[in-house]
C-alpha positions as CSV (number, residue, x, y, z in Angstrom):
1,M,213.8,91.5,162.1
2,S,211.2,91.6,164.9
3,I,207.9,89.7,165.3
4,K,206.1,93.1,165.1
5,T,207.9,94.0,161.8
6,N,207.2,90.5,160.6
7,K,203.1,91.2,161.5
8,A,203.2,94.3,159.8
9,Q,204.7,93.2,156.6
10,G,202.2,90.2,156.6
11,Y,199.1,92.7,157.2
12,I,200.4,94.7,154.4
13,L,200.6,91.7,152.0
14,D,197.2,90.5,152.9
15,A,195.9,93.9,152.3
16,I,197.4,94.3,148.9
17,G,195.6,91.0,148.1
18,H,192.6,93.0,148.3
19,L,193.7,96.0,146.3
20,D,191.5,95.0,143.1
21,A,188.5,94.5,145.1
22,I,188.6,97.9,147.1
23,W,189.6,99.6,143.7
24,R,186.7,98.0,141.8
25,T,184.2,98.8,144.6
26,A,185.6,102.4,144.9
27,T,185.0,102.8,140.9
28,W,181.6,101.3,141.1
29,I,180.6,103.8,144.0
30,T,182.1,107.0,142.3
31,S,182.0,106.0,138.8
32,S,185.3,107.7,138.4
33,E,188.7,106.2,138.1
34,I,190.3,109.3,139.4
35,E,188.0,109.2,142.7
36,A,188.5,105.5,142.9
37,E,192.2,106.0,143.1
38,K,192.0,108.6,145.8
39,L,189.6,106.5,147.8
40,T,191.6,103.2,147.5
41,E,194.7,105.3,148.5
42,D,192.9,107.0,151.4
43,A,191.4,103.5,152.3
44,F,194.8,101.9,152.4
45,K,196.7,104.8,154.4
46,E,194.0,104.3,156.9
47,A,194.3,100.6,157.0
48,Y,197.8,101.3,157.5
49,R,197.7,103.6,160.3
50,N,195.1,101.4,162.1
51,R,196.9,97.9,161.6
52,E,197.5,97.5,165.0
53,N,193.8,97.3,166.0
54,S,193.0,95.4,162.8
55,M,195.6,92.8,162.9
56,A,193.7,90.7,165.6
57,G,190.9,89.7,163.0
58,P,191.6,86.7,160.6
59,D,190.0,88.6,157.6
60,I,191.4,91.7,156.4
61,R,188.7,92.4,154.0
62,I,186.1,93.6,156.5
63,P,188.2,96.4,158.1
64,L,189.2,97.6,154.6
65,F,185.9,97.6,153.2
66,Q,184.6,99.4,156.3
67,I,187.4,102.1,155.9
68,L,186.4,102.3,152.2
69,I,182.8,103.0,152.8
70,K,183.5,105.5,155.7
71,A,185.7,107.4,153.3
72,C,183.0,107.6,150.6
73,P,182.2,111.0,149.7
74,F,178.3,110.8,150.7
75,N,176.3,111.3,153.8
76,H,174.9,107.7,154.6
77,D,172.8,106.6,157.7
78,W,172.6,102.7,157.6
79,D,170.1,102.6,160.5
80,R,167.7,104.7,158.6
81,P,165.3,102.6,156.5
82,V,165.0,104.0,152.8
83,A,161.4,105.3,152.2
84,V,159.8,105.7,148.6
85,S,159.8,109.5,149.4
86,D,163.6,109.5,149.5
87,I,163.7,108.7,145.8
88,A,162.8,111.8,143.5
89,E,160.1,111.0,141.0
90,N,162.5,112.0,138.1
91,D,165.3,109.7,139.4
92,Y,163.9,106.6,137.5
93,Q,162.6,105.8,133.9
94,P,159.7,103.5,134.0
95,V,160.0,100.6,131.4
96,H,157.0,100.2,129.4
97,N,155.4,96.9,128.7
98,E,155.2,97.5,125.0
99,I,159.2,97.9,124.9
100,L,159.6,94.7,126.8
101,S,157.2,92.8,124.6
102,Q,159.0,93.9,121.5
103,V,162.4,92.9,122.7
104,G,161.4,89.7,124.5
105,I,164.0,90.0,127.2
106,I,165.0,92.8,129.6
107,P,167.9,94.6,128.1
108,P,171.2,95.1,130.2
109,E,171.1,98.7,130.0
110,F,167.7,98.8,131.9
111,I,168.7,96.7,134.4
112,T,171.8,98.7,134.8
113,S,169.7,101.7,134.9
114,A,167.2,100.4,137.3
115,I,169.9,99.4,139.7
116,R,171.7,102.9,139.2
117,N,168.6,104.4,140.4
118,L,168.5,102.9,143.7
119,P,169.7,104.7,146.9
120,L,173.5,104.3,147.2
121,E,173.2,102.4,150.4
122,I,171.4,99.6,148.6
123,R,173.4,99.6,145.7
124,I,176.5,99.2,148.0
125,V,174.8,96.3,149.8
126,M,174.1,94.5,146.4
127,F,177.5,95.1,145.1
128,L,179.3,93.8,148.2
129,S,176.9,90.8,148.0
130,T,176.7,89.8,144.3
131,I,180.1,91.0,143.2
132,E,182.5,90.8,146.2
133,K,180.8,87.8,147.7
134,F,180.2,89.2,151.3
135,S,177.8,87.2,153.4
136,Y,174.8,89.4,154.8
137,S,176.4,89.3,158.2
138,E,179.8,90.5,156.9
139,I,178.0,93.2,155.0
140,A,176.3,94.0,158.3
141,Q,179.9,94.3,160.1
142,I,181.0,96.6,157.1
143,S,178.1,98.9,157.3
144,A,178.2,98.9,161.4
145,G,181.8,99.9,161.1
146,S,181.3,102.8,158.6
């Protein structure tokens, strides 16, 4: 077996170690297991096709997530700041103080709803930071590559 074959097999094993994280992120982005499976498959195919370029880096997570975000079915412009005018008035439901004072705590469904109503680019950054535990510099690398 050649050294090149060993490196390719090592790359594949490293990539497969991140399969759950890629699928979880794709599921969260699309809210559809079927779409998530397709995105995950596409991301891994693309990563395998580009493995020679990606093998130099010590952490395959960043290239995998770059490919995943690039493959997402939405148009995004990471360099454009999100303006309040980008969010339609009907995109969110305000929480009234009376509801919160009766409950005493903020119900999880209100938090989930508030997060879901943020622009997708912001939600992706939040998800990568809080769930996938990427640093902000890693998230910047992911968004720059997509």
